[in-house]
PyMOL Python script that loads the backbone (N, CA, C, O; Angstrom):
from pymol import cmd

cmd.read_pdbstr("""\
ATOM      1  N   MET A   1      55.731  79.050  16.089  1.00  0.00           N
ATOM      2  CA  MET A   1      55.893  78.138  17.144  1.00  0.00           C
ATOM      3  C   MET A   1      54.692  78.281  18.170  1.00  0.00           C
ATOM      4  O   MET A   1      54.228  79.382  18.468  1.00  0.00           O
ATOM      5  N   ASN A   2      54.246  77.141  18.661  1.00  0.00           N
ATOM      6  CA  ASN A   2      53.227  77.194  19.553  1.00  0.00           C
ATOM      7  C   ASN A   2      53.728  77.380  20.990  1.00  0.00           C
ATOM      8  O   ASN A   2      54.746  76.806  21.378  1.00  0.00           O
ATOM      9  N   PRO A   3      53.036  78.151  21.740  1.00  0.00           N
ATOM     10  CA  PRO A   3      53.459  78.370  23.155  1.00  0.00           C
ATOM     11  C   PRO A   3      53.287  77.148  23.977  1.00  0.00           C
ATOM     12  O   PRO A   3      52.420  76.321  23.693  1.00  0.00           O
ATOM     13  N   ALA A   4      54.056  77.015  24.947  1.00  0.00           N
ATOM     14  CA  ALA A   4      54.061  75.806  25.888  1.00  0.00           C
ATOM     15  C   ALA A   4      52.663  75.814  26.503  1.00  0.00           C
ATOM     16  O   ALA A   4      52.108  76.871  26.805  1.00  0.00           O
ATOM     17  N   PRO A   5      52.096  74.595  26.686  1.00  0.00           N
ATOM     18  CA  PRO A   5      50.714  74.508  27.362  1.00  0.00           C
ATOM     19  C   PRO A   5      50.788  74.995  28.777  1.00  0.00           C
ATOM     20  O   PRO A   5      51.769  74.708  29.463  1.00  0.00           O
ATOM     21  N   GLN A   6      49.785  75.728  29.258  1.00  0.00           N
ATOM     22  CA  GLN A   6      49.766  76.170  30.570  1.00  0.00           C
ATOM     23  C   GLN A   6      49.010  75.152  31.471  1.00  0.00           C
ATOM     24  O   GLN A   6      48.035  74.531  31.046  1.00  0.00           O
ATOM     25  N   PRO A   7      49.488  75.006  32.712  1.00  0.00           N
ATOM     26  CA  PRO A   7      48.887  74.195  33.539  1.00  0.00           C
ATOM     27  C   PRO A   7      47.465  74.658  33.922  1.00  0.00           C
ATOM     28  O   PRO A   7      47.237  75.867  33.930  1.00  0.00           O
ATOM     29  N   PRO A   8      46.521  73.802  34.231  1.00  0.00           N
ATOM     30  CA  PRO A   8      45.169  74.270  34.530  1.00  0.00           C
ATOM     31  C   PRO A   8      45.186  75.079  35.859  1.00  0.00           C
ATOM     32  O   PRO A   8      45.888  74.791  36.828  1.00  0.00           O
ATOM     33  N   THR A   9      44.313  76.140  35.781  1.00  0.00           N
ATOM     34  CA  THR A   9      44.342  76.955  36.880  1.00  0.00           C
ATOM     35  C   THR A   9      43.412  76.385  37.918  1.00  0.00           C
ATOM     36  O   THR A   9      42.312  75.927  37.611  1.00  0.00           O
ATOM     37  N   VAL A  10      43.857  76.418  39.119  1.00  0.00           N
ATOM     38  CA  VAL A  10      43.129  75.845  40.289  1.00  0.00           C
ATOM     39  C   VAL A  10      42.421  76.969  41.037  1.00  0.00           C
ATOM     40  O   VAL A  10      43.001  78.008  41.352  1.00  0.00           O
ATOM     41  N   ALA A  11      41.123  76.712  41.310  1.00  0.00           N
ATOM     42  CA  ALA A  11      40.344  77.783  42.055  1.00  0.00           C
ATOM     43  C   ALA A  11      41.020  77.963  43.354  1.00  0.00           C
ATOM     44  O   ALA A  11      41.572  76.981  43.852  1.00  0.00           O
ATOM     45  N   PRO A  12      41.046  79.140  43.984  1.00  0.00           N
ATOM     46  CA  PRO A  12      41.750  79.296  45.260  1.00  0.00           C
ATOM     47  C   PRO A  12      40.857  78.644  46.394  1.00  0.00           C
ATOM     48  O   PRO A  12      39.628  78.620  46.328  1.00  0.00           O
ATOM     49  N   CYS A  13      41.506  78.182  47.315  1.00  0.00           N
ATOM     50  CA  CYS A  13      40.849  77.661  48.485  1.00  0.00           C
ATOM     51  C   CYS A  13      40.061  78.741  49.246  1.00  0.00           C
ATOM     52  O   CYS A  13      40.558  79.832  49.528  1.00  0.00           O
ATOM     53  N   GLN A  14      38.790  78.376  49.567  1.00  0.00           N
ATOM     54  CA  GLN A  14      37.936  79.362  50.210  1.00  0.00           C
ATOM     55  C   GLN A  14      37.636  78.966  51.671  1.00  0.00           C
ATOM     56  O   GLN A  14      36.469  78.695  51.955  1.00  0.00           O
ATOM     57  N   PRO A  15      38.529  78.914  52.558  1.00  0.00           N
ATOM     58  CA  PRO A  15      38.240  78.341  53.980  1.00  0.00           C
ATOM     59  C   PRO A  15      37.160  79.076  54.728  1.00  0.00           C
ATOM     60  O   PRO A  15      36.478  78.483  55.564  1.00  0.00           O
ATOM     61  N   ARG A  16      36.998  80.247  54.473  1.00  0.00           N
ATOM     62  CA  ARG A  16      35.965  81.006  55.169  1.00  0.00           C
ATOM     63  C   ARG A  16      34.596  81.088  54.570  1.00  0.00           C
ATOM     64  O   ARG A  16      33.712  81.697  55.172  1.00  0.00           O
ATOM     65  N   ASN A  17      34.361  80.486  53.373  1.00  0.00           N
ATOM     66  CA  ASN A  17      33.187  80.470  52.671  1.00  0.00           C
ATOM     67  C   ASN A  17      32.390  79.275  53.012  1.00  0.00           C
ATOM     68  O   ASN A  17      32.723  78.208  52.497  1.00  0.00           O
ATOM     69  N   PRO A  18      31.367  79.317  53.826  1.00  0.00           N
ATOM     70  CA  PRO A  18      30.609  78.129  54.231  1.00  0.00           C
ATOM     71  C   PRO A  18      29.891  77.471  53.023  1.00  0.00           C
ATOM     72  O   PRO A  18      29.519  76.303  53.141  1.00  0.00           O
ATOM     73  N   LEU A  19      29.682  78.125  51.910  1.00  0.00           N
ATOM     74  CA  LEU A  19      28.957  77.692  50.784  1.00  0.00           C
ATOM     75  C   LEU A  19      29.975  76.926  49.793  1.00  0.00           C
ATOM     76  O   LEU A  19      29.525  76.300  48.833  1.00  0.00           O
ATOM     77  N   HIS A  20      31.179  76.985  50.019  1.00  0.00           N
ATOM     78  CA  HIS A  20      32.146  76.515  49.097  1.00  0.00           C
ATOM     79  C   HIS A  20      32.026  74.974  49.140  1.00  0.00           C
ATOM     80  O   HIS A  20      32.137  74.402  50.225  1.00  0.00           O
ATOM     81  N   GLY A  21      31.814  74.317  48.061  1.00  0.00           N
ATOM     82  CA  GLY A  21      31.785  72.903  47.977  1.00  0.00           C
ATOM     83  C   GLY A  21      30.413  72.262  48.327  1.00  0.00           C
ATOM     84  O   GLY A  21      30.221  71.049  48.247  1.00  0.00           O
ATOM     85  N   VAL A  22      29.521  73.113  48.701  1.00  0.00           N
ATOM     86  CA  VAL A  22      28.111  72.622  49.010  1.00  0.00           C
ATOM     87  C   VAL A  22      27.230  72.780  47.862  1.00  0.00           C
ATOM     88  O   VAL A  22      26.998  73.889  47.379  1.00  0.00           O
ATOM     89  N   THR A  23      26.708  71.644  47.393  1.00  0.00           N
ATOM     90  CA  THR A  23      25.880  71.686  46.236  1.00  0.00           C
ATOM     91  C   THR A  23      24.457  72.187  46.549  1.00  0.00           C
ATOM     92  O   THR A  23      24.063  72.086  47.711  1.00  0.00           O
ATOM     93  N   LEU A  24      23.640  72.729  45.589  1.00  0.00           N
ATOM     94  CA  LEU A  24      22.382  73.144  45.866  1.00  0.00           C
ATOM     95  C   LEU A  24      21.543  72.070  46.296  1.00  0.00           C
ATOM     96  O   LEU A  24      20.622  72.316  47.074  1.00  0.00           O
ATOM     97  N   GLU A  25      21.753  70.882  45.875  1.00  0.00           N
ATOM     98  CA  GLU A  25      20.933  69.571  46.282  1.00  0.00           C
ATOM     99  C   GLU A  25      21.156  69.354  47.791  1.00  0.00           C
ATOM    100  O   GLU A  25      20.228  69.052  48.541  1.00  0.00           O
ATOM    101  N   ALA A  26      22.464  69.526  48.215  1.00  0.00           N
ATOM    102  CA  ALA A  26      22.764  69.323  49.613  1.00  0.00           C
ATOM    103  C   ALA A  26      22.139  70.403  50.509  1.00  0.00           C
ATOM    104  O   ALA A  26      21.689  70.129  51.621  1.00  0.00           O
ATOM    105  N   MET A  27      22.128  71.609  50.000  1.00  0.00           N
ATOM    106  CA  MET A  27      21.387  72.690  50.786  1.00  0.00           C
ATOM    107  C   MET A  27      19.838  72.526  50.885  1.00  0.00           C
ATOM    108  O   MET A  27      19.260  72.701  51.957  1.00  0.00           O
ATOM    109  N   VAL A  28      19.227  72.211  49.818  1.00  0.00           N
ATOM    110  CA  VAL A  28      17.805  71.794  49.878  1.00  0.00           C
ATOM    111  C   VAL A  28      17.418  70.690  50.736  1.00  0.00           C
ATOM    112  O   VAL A  28      16.446  70.710  51.490  1.00  0.00           O
ATOM    113  N   THR A  29      18.252  69.694  50.579  1.00  0.00           N
ATOM    114  CA  THR A  29      18.062  68.458  51.453  1.00  0.00           C
ATOM    115  C   THR A  29      18.245  68.768  52.943  1.00  0.00           C
ATOM    116  O   THR A  29      17.467  68.300  53.774  1.00  0.00           O
ATOM    117  N   ALA A  30      19.272  69.554  53.278  1.00  0.00           N
ATOM    118  CA  ALA A  30      19.491  69.890  54.698  1.00  0.00           C
ATOM    119  C   ALA A  30      18.393  70.782  55.201  1.00  0.00           C
ATOM    120  O   ALA A  30      17.952  70.628  56.340  1.00  0.00           O
ATOM    121  N   LEU A  31      17.930  71.726  54.379  1.00  0.00           N
ATOM    122  CA  LEU A  31      16.924  72.674  54.809  1.00  0.00           C
ATOM    123  C   LEU A  31      15.571  71.932  55.059  1.00  0.00           C
ATOM    124  O   LEU A  31      14.849  72.208  56.018  1.00  0.00           O
ATOM    125  N   GLN A  32      15.276  70.975  54.139  1.00  0.00           N
ATOM    126  CA  GLN A  32      14.077  70.221  54.281  1.00  0.00           C
ATOM    127  C   GLN A  32      14.157  69.364  55.462  1.00  0.00           C
ATOM    128  O   GLN A  32      13.151  69.239  56.160  1.00  0.00           O
ATOM    129  N   ALA A  33      15.242  68.758  55.763  1.00  0.00           N
ATOM    130  CA  ALA A  33      15.342  67.783  56.951  1.00  0.00           C
ATOM    131  C   ALA A  33      15.254  68.751  58.300  1.00  0.00           C
ATOM    132  O   ALA A  33      14.707  68.330  59.319  1.00  0.00           O
ATOM    133  N   HIS A  34      15.758  69.904  58.238  1.00  0.00           N
ATOM    134  CA  HIS A  34      15.725  70.826  59.382  1.00  0.00           C
ATOM    135  C   HIS A  34      14.211  71.412  59.679  1.00  0.00           C
ATOM    136  O   HIS A  34      13.655  71.299  60.772  1.00  0.00           O
ATOM    137  N   TYR A  35      13.676  72.013  58.600  1.00  0.00           N
ATOM    138  CA  TYR A  35      12.564  72.827  58.663  1.00  0.00           C
ATOM    139  C   TYR A  35      11.220  72.075  58.208  1.00  0.00           C
ATOM    140  O   TYR A  35      10.093  72.397  58.583  1.00  0.00           O
ATOM    141  N   GLY A  36      11.533  71.012  57.328  1.00  0.00           N
ATOM    142  CA  GLY A  36      10.383  70.356  56.704  1.00  0.00           C
ATOM    143  C   GLY A  36       9.855  71.218  55.649  1.00  0.00           C
ATOM    144  O   GLY A  36      10.105  72.423  55.675  1.00  0.00           O
ATOM    145  N   TRP A  37       9.095  70.663  54.658  1.00  0.00           N
ATOM    146  CA  TRP A  37       8.582  71.354  53.528  1.00  0.00           C
ATOM    147  C   TRP A  37       7.672  72.579  53.963  1.00  0.00           C
ATOM    148  O   TRP A  37       7.832  73.665  53.406  1.00  0.00           O
ATOM    149  N   PRO A  38       6.746  72.412  54.927  1.00  0.00           N
ATOM    150  CA  PRO A  38       5.905  73.523  55.371  1.00  0.00           C
ATOM    151  C   PRO A  38       6.739  74.628  55.863  1.00  0.00           C
ATOM    152  O   PRO A  38       6.556  75.795  55.516  1.00  0.00           O
ATOM    153  N   GLY A  39       7.714  74.221  56.724  1.00  0.00           N
ATOM    154  CA  GLY A  39       8.589  75.331  57.282  1.00  0.00           C
ATOM    155  C   GLY A  39       9.377  76.082  56.267  1.00  0.00           C
ATOM    156  O   GLY A  39       9.559  77.297  56.340  1.00  0.00           O
ATOM    157  N   LEU A  40       9.836  75.328  55.324  1.00  0.00           N
ATOM    158  CA  LEU A  40      10.633  75.861  54.240  1.00  0.00           C
ATOM    159  C   LEU A  40       9.733  76.780  53.279  1.00  0.00           C
ATOM    160  O   LEU A  40      10.166  77.830  52.804  1.00  0.00           O
ATOM    161  N   ALA A  41       8.497  76.311  53.048  1.00  0.00           N
ATOM    162  CA  ALA A  41       7.557  77.137  52.307  1.00  0.00           C
ATOM    163  C   ALA A  41       7.316  78.460  53.014  1.00  0.00           C
ATOM    164  O   ALA A  41       7.291  79.522  52.392  1.00  0.00           O
ATOM    165  N   GLN A  42       7.139  78.375  54.318  1.00  0.00           N
ATOM    166  CA  GLN A  42       6.805  79.540  55.119  1.00  0.00           C
ATOM    167  C   GLN A  42       8.111  80.564  55.073  1.00  0.00           C
ATOM    168  O   GLN A  42       7.901  81.776  55.024  1.00  0.00           O
ATOM    169  N   ARG A  43       9.301  80.105  55.088  1.00  0.00           N
ATOM    170  CA  ARG A  43      10.445  80.952  55.147  1.00  0.00           C
ATOM    171  C   ARG A  43      10.794  81.486  53.790  1.00  0.00           C
ATOM    172  O   ARG A  43      11.137  82.663  53.687  1.00  0.00           O
ATOM    173  N   VAL A  44      10.732  80.703  52.743  1.00  0.00           N
ATOM    174  CA  VAL A  44      11.001  81.086  51.419  1.00  0.00           C
ATOM    175  C   VAL A  44       9.685  80.872  50.561  1.00  0.00           C
ATOM    176  O   VAL A  44       9.359  79.727  50.248  1.00  0.00           O
ATOM    177  N   ALA A  45       8.993  81.875  50.212  1.00  0.00           N
ATOM    178  CA  ALA A  45       7.636  81.811  49.643  1.00  0.00           C
ATOM    179  C   ALA A  45       7.749  81.399  48.151  1.00  0.00           C
ATOM    180  O   ALA A  45       7.599  82.277  47.302  1.00  0.00           O
ATOM    181  N   VAL A  46       7.989  80.196  47.799  1.00  0.00           N
ATOM    182  CA  VAL A  46       7.950  79.745  46.397  1.00  0.00           C
ATOM    183  C   VAL A  46       7.182  78.517  46.296  1.00  0.00           C
ATOM    184  O   VAL A  46       7.217  77.668  47.186  1.00  0.00           O
ATOM    185  N   ARG A  47       6.403  78.382  45.107  1.00  0.00           N
ATOM    186  CA  ARG A  47       5.544  77.321  44.898  1.00  0.00           C
ATOM    187  C   ARG A  47       6.207  75.892  45.005  1.00  0.00           C
ATOM    188  O   ARG A  47       5.594  74.910  45.422  1.00  0.00           O
ATOM    189  N   CYS A  48       7.486  75.876  44.597  1.00  0.00           N
ATOM    190  CA  CYS A  48       8.140  74.453  44.588  1.00  0.00           C
ATOM    191  C   CYS A  48       8.224  73.914  46.036  1.00  0.00           C
ATOM    192  O   CYS A  48       8.333  72.705  46.239  1.00  0.00           O
ATOM    193  N   PHE A  49       8.173  74.800  47.020  1.00  0.00           N
ATOM    194  CA  PHE A  49       8.287  74.243  48.439  1.00  0.00           C
ATOM    195  C   PHE A  49       6.814  73.983  49.009  1.00  0.00           C
ATOM    196  O   PHE A  49       6.658  73.285  50.011  1.00  0.00           O
ATOM    197  N   SER A  50       5.782  74.547  48.360  1.00  0.00           N
ATOM    198  CA  SER A  50       4.451  74.485  49.013  1.00  0.00           C
ATOM    199  C   SER A  50       3.437  73.614  48.304  1.00  0.00           C
ATOM    200  O   SER A  50       2.509  73.074  48.906  1.00  0.00           O
ATOM    201  N   HIS A  51       3.646  73.495  46.995  1.00  0.00           N
ATOM    202  CA  HIS A  51       2.756  72.655  46.179  1.00  0.00           C
ATOM    203  C   HIS A  51       3.527  71.439  45.522  1.00  0.00           C
ATOM    204  O   HIS A  51       4.399  71.552  44.661  1.00  0.00           O
ATOM    205  N   GLU A  52       3.058  70.244  46.076  1.00  0.00           N
ATOM    206  CA  GLU A  52       3.751  69.030  45.588  1.00  0.00           C
ATOM    207  C   GLU A  52       5.340  69.140  45.696  1.00  0.00           C
ATOM    208  O   GLU A  52       6.050  68.914  44.716  1.00  0.00           O
ATOM    209  N   PRO A  53       5.838  69.484  46.893  1.00  0.00           N
ATOM    210  CA  PRO A  53       7.306  69.716  46.925  1.00  0.00           C
ATOM    211  C   PRO A  53       8.058  68.480  46.756  1.00  0.00           C
ATOM    212  O   PRO A  53       7.657  67.430  47.258  1.00  0.00           O
ATOM    213  N   SER A  54       9.208  68.559  46.024  1.00  0.00           N
ATOM    214  CA  SER A  54      10.206  67.536  46.017  1.00  0.00           C
ATOM    215  C   SER A  54      11.650  68.180  45.677  1.00  0.00           C
ATOM    216  O   SER A  54      11.776  69.281  45.140  1.00  0.00           O
ATOM    217  N   VAL A  55      12.622  67.421  46.027  1.00  0.00           N
ATOM    218  CA  VAL A  55      13.968  67.989  45.806  1.00  0.00           C
ATOM    219  C   VAL A  55      14.277  68.286  44.389  1.00  0.00           C
ATOM    220  O   VAL A  55      14.899  69.293  44.052  1.00  0.00           O
ATOM    221  N   ALA A  56      13.792  67.310  43.488  1.00  0.00           N
ATOM    222  CA  ALA A  56      14.063  67.495  41.995  1.00  0.00           C
ATOM    223  C   ALA A  56      13.327  68.681  41.515  1.00  0.00           C
ATOM    224  O   ALA A  56      13.953  69.458  40.794  1.00  0.00           O
ATOM    225  N   SER A  57      12.079  68.947  41.806  1.00  0.00           N
ATOM    226  CA  SER A  57      11.290  70.211  41.266  1.00  0.00           C
ATOM    227  C   SER A  57      11.969  71.395  41.908  1.00  0.00           C
ATOM    228  O   SER A  57      12.175  72.377  41.195  1.00  0.00           O
ATOM    229  N   SER A  58      12.346  71.417  43.199  1.00  0.00           N
ATOM    230  CA  SER A  58      12.994  72.461  43.771  1.00  0.00           C
ATOM    231  C   SER A  58      14.324  72.937  43.036  1.00  0.00           C
ATOM    232  O   SER A  58      14.520  74.106  42.701  1.00  0.00           O
ATOM    233  N   LEU A  59      15.166  71.943  42.838  1.00  0.00           N
ATOM    234  CA  LEU A  59      16.378  72.135  42.066  1.00  0.00           C
ATOM    235  C   LEU A  59      16.141  72.768  40.804  1.00  0.00           C
ATOM    236  O   LEU A  59      16.722  73.816  40.523  1.00  0.00           O
ATOM    237  N   LYS A  60      15.280  72.182  39.966  1.00  0.00           N
ATOM    238  CA  LYS A  60      14.900  72.686  38.677  1.00  0.00           C
ATOM    239  C   LYS A  60      14.503  74.144  38.661  1.00  0.00           C
ATOM    240  O   LYS A  60      14.973  74.914  37.824  1.00  0.00           O
ATOM    241  N   PHE A  61      13.634  74.528  39.589  1.00  0.00           N
ATOM    242  CA  PHE A  61      13.244  75.974  39.760  1.00  0.00           C
ATOM    243  C   PHE A  61      14.414  76.832  40.247  1.00  0.00           C
ATOM    244  O   PHE A  61      14.719  77.901  39.718  1.00  0.00           O
ATOM    245  N   LEU A  62      15.002  76.329  41.219  1.00  0.00           N
ATOM    246  CA  LEU A  62      16.066  77.183  41.779  1.00  0.00           C
ATOM    247  C   LEU A  62      17.351  77.530  40.862  1.00  0.00           C
ATOM    248  O   LEU A  62      17.954  78.603  40.862  1.00  0.00           O
ATOM    249  N   ARG A  63      17.627  76.441  40.117  1.00  0.00           N
ATOM    250  CA  ARG A  63      18.712  76.634  39.121  1.00  0.00           C
ATOM    251  C   ARG A  63      18.382  77.770  37.947  1.00  0.00           C
ATOM    252  O   ARG A  63      19.256  78.378  37.330  1.00  0.00           O
ATOM    253  N   LYS A  64      16.974  77.931  37.764  1.00  0.00           N
ATOM    254  CA  LYS A  64      16.511  78.923  36.752  1.00  0.00           C
ATOM    255  C   LYS A  64      16.279  80.349  37.377  1.00  0.00           C
ATOM    256  O   LYS A  64      16.129  81.346  36.670  1.00  0.00           O
ATOM    257  N   THR A  65      16.262  80.377  38.695  1.00  0.00           N
ATOM    258  CA  THR A  65      15.667  81.628  39.296  1.00  0.00           C
ATOM    259  C   THR A  65      16.667  82.122  40.331  1.00  0.00           C
ATOM    260  O   THR A  65      16.629  81.666  41.474  1.00  0.00           O
ATOM    261  N   PRO A  66      17.562  83.040  39.969  1.00  0.00           N
ATOM    262  CA  PRO A  66      18.681  83.421  40.734  1.00  0.00           C
ATOM    263  C   PRO A  66      18.166  84.041  42.115  1.00  0.00           C
ATOM    264  O   PRO A  66      18.807  83.796  43.137  1.00  0.00           O
ATOM    265  N   TRP A  67      17.046  84.821  42.164  1.00  0.00           N
ATOM    266  CA  TRP A  67      16.707  85.556  43.394  1.00  0.00           C
ATOM    267  C   TRP A  67      16.190  84.399  44.421  1.00  0.00           C
ATOM    268  O   TRP A  67      16.419  84.550  45.621  1.00  0.00           O
ATOM    269  N   ALA A  68      15.530  83.303  43.981  1.00  0.00           N
ATOM    270  CA  ALA A  68      15.153  82.396  44.893  1.00  0.00           C
ATOM    271  C   ALA A  68      16.310  81.489  45.443  1.00  0.00           C
ATOM    272  O   ALA A  68      16.344  81.066  46.599  1.00  0.00           O
ATOM    273  N   ARG A  69      17.194  81.255  44.542  1.00  0.00           N
ATOM    274  CA  ARG A  69      18.409  80.611  44.951  1.00  0.00           C
ATOM    275  C   ARG A  69      19.198  81.388  46.033  1.00  0.00           C
ATOM    276  O   ARG A  69      19.738  80.799  46.970  1.00  0.00           O
ATOM    277  N   ASP A  70      19.247  82.761  45.870  1.00  0.00           N
ATOM    278  CA  ASP A  70      19.932  83.623  46.848  1.00  0.00           C
ATOM    279  C   ASP A  70      19.195  83.406  48.259  1.00  0.00           C
ATOM    280  O   ASP A  70      19.832  83.165  49.285  1.00  0.00           O
ATOM    281  N   LYS A  71      17.804  83.512  48.219  1.00  0.00           N
ATOM    282  CA  LYS A  71      17.192  83.274  49.390  1.00  0.00           C
ATOM    283  C   LYS A  71      17.296  81.983  50.095  1.00  0.00           C
ATOM    284  O   LYS A  71      17.214  81.949  51.323  1.00  0.00           O
ATOM    285  N   VAL A  72      17.477  80.894  49.372  1.00  0.00           N
ATOM    286  CA  VAL A  72      17.688  79.641  49.818  1.00  0.00           C
ATOM    287  C   VAL A  72      19.128  79.510  50.420  1.00  0.00           C
ATOM    288  O   VAL A  72      19.329  78.906  51.473  1.00  0.00           O
ATOM    289  N   GLU A  73      20.077  80.085  49.721  1.00  0.00           N
ATOM    290  CA  GLU A  73      21.387  80.218  50.331  1.00  0.00           C
ATOM    291  C   GLU A  73      21.548  80.853  51.578  1.00  0.00           C
ATOM    292  O   GLU A  73      22.219  80.399  52.505  1.00  0.00           O
ATOM    293  N   GLY A  74      20.817  82.083  51.583  1.00  0.00           N
ATOM    294  CA  GLY A  74      20.662  82.837  52.844  1.00  0.00           C
ATOM    295  C   GLY A  74      20.175  82.060  53.956  1.00  0.00           C
ATOM    296  O   GLY A  74      20.790  82.010  55.021  1.00  0.00           O
ATOM    297  N   LEU A  75      18.999  81.401  53.728  1.00  0.00           N
ATOM    298  CA  LEU A  75      18.413  80.572  54.816  1.00  0.00           C
ATOM    299  C   LEU A  75      19.342  79.405  55.219  1.00  0.00           C
ATOM    300  O   LEU A  75      19.407  79.023  56.387  1.00  0.00           O
ATOM    301  N   TYR A  76      20.040  78.864  54.244  1.00  0.00           N
ATOM    302  CA  TYR A  76      21.059  77.759  54.607  1.00  0.00           C
ATOM    303  C   TYR A  76      22.084  78.350  55.599  1.00  0.00           C
ATOM    304  O   TYR A  76      22.361  77.776  56.653  1.00  0.00           O
ATOM    305  N   LEU A  77      22.629  79.504  55.225  1.00  0.00           N
ATOM    306  CA  LEU A  77      23.646  80.107  56.153  1.00  0.00           C
ATOM    307  C   LEU A  77      23.065  80.558  57.534  1.00  0.00           C
ATOM    308  O   LEU A  77      23.770  80.527  58.543  1.00  0.00           O
ATOM    309  N   PHE A  78      21.818  80.961  57.558  1.00  0.00           N
ATOM    310  CA  PHE A  78      21.163  81.261  58.865  1.00  0.00           C
ATOM    311  C   PHE A  78      21.032  79.927  59.562  1.00  0.00           C
ATOM    312  O   PHE A  78      21.443  79.880  60.722  1.00  0.00           O
ATOM    313  N   MET A  79      20.509  78.817  59.012  1.00  0.00           N
ATOM    314  CA  MET A  79      20.412  77.585  59.703  1.00  0.00           C
ATOM    315  C   MET A  79      21.665  77.054  60.244  1.00  0.00           C
ATOM    316  O   MET A  79      21.642  76.394  61.282  1.00  0.00           O
ATOM    317  N   LEU A  80      22.887  77.320  59.546  1.00  0.00           N
ATOM    318  CA  LEU A  80      24.203  76.884  59.980  1.00  0.00           C
ATOM    319  C   LEU A  80      24.538  77.711  61.234  1.00  0.00           C
ATOM    320  O   LEU A  80      25.031  77.145  62.210  1.00  0.00           O
ATOM    321  N   ARG A  81      24.307  78.931  61.239  1.00  0.00           N
ATOM    322  CA  ARG A  81      24.566  79.826  62.376  1.00  0.00           C
ATOM    323  C   ARG A  81      23.739  79.492  63.571  1.00  0.00           C
ATOM    324  O   ARG A  81      24.243  79.524  64.694  1.00  0.00           O
ATOM    325  N   GLU A  82      22.474  79.168  63.377  1.00  0.00           N
ATOM    326  CA  GLU A  82      21.546  78.718  64.370  1.00  0.00           C
ATOM    327  C   GLU A  82      22.110  77.393  64.986  1.00  0.00           C
ATOM    328  O   GLU A  82      22.157  77.284  66.212  1.00  0.00           O
ATOM    329  N   GLN A  83      22.496  76.487  64.253  1.00  0.00           N
ATOM    330  CA  GLN A  83      22.989  75.246  64.726  1.00  0.00           C
ATOM    331  C   GLN A  83      24.277  75.345  65.455  1.00  0.00           C
ATOM    332  O   GLN A  83      24.441  74.585  66.409  1.00  0.00           O
ATOM    333  N   ARG A  84      25.249  76.217  65.118  1.00  0.00           N
ATOM    334  CA  ARG A  84      26.375  76.485  65.845  1.00  0.00           C
ATOM    335  C   ARG A  84      26.166  77.142  67.174  1.00  0.00           C
ATOM    336  O   ARG A  84      26.910  76.866  68.115  1.00  0.00           O
ATOM    337  N   ARG A  85      25.133  78.047  67.297  1.00  0.00           N
ATOM    338  CA  ARG A  85      24.839  78.758  68.491  1.00  0.00           C
ATOM    339  C   ARG A  85      24.203  77.729  69.534  1.00  0.00           C
ATOM    340  O   ARG A  85      24.415  77.825  70.743  1.00  0.00           O
ATOM    341  N   SER A  86      23.470  76.816  69.009  1.00  0.00           N
ATOM    342  CA  SER A  86      22.758  75.897  69.886  1.00  0.00           C
ATOM    343  C   SER A  86      23.743  74.804  70.310  1.00  0.00           C
ATOM    344  O   SER A  86      23.324  74.051  71.189  1.00  0.00           O
ATOM    345  N   GLN A  87      24.885  74.599  69.879  1.00  0.00           N
ATOM    346  CA  GLN A  87      25.886  73.601  70.230  1.00  0.00           C
ATOM    347  C   GLN A  87      26.639  74.034  71.523  1.00  0.00           C
ATOM    348  O   GLN A  87      27.529  73.321  71.987  1.00  0.00           O
TER     349      GLN A  87
END
""", "prot")
cmd.dss("prot")
cmd.show_as("cartoon", "prot")
cmd.util.cbc("prot")
cmd.orient("prot")
């Protein structure tokens, strides 16, 4: 006999995680709008921000490179804290 189907598991809500639900594209776009490409390249030293930068090329690189993605996520969190302090 087959066991009864289980309901799909729902990921727990993460109200204190500021990255929950934020896509990498949204992060890169917000950082670019806040710092600009030159400022972003200065803060995170990767070629996708300094040589012919675009959101698409940045996403392609960041999805393949965990250490760079960690730096971008950290900078995004720093930017959010900075914005909250200035309000």
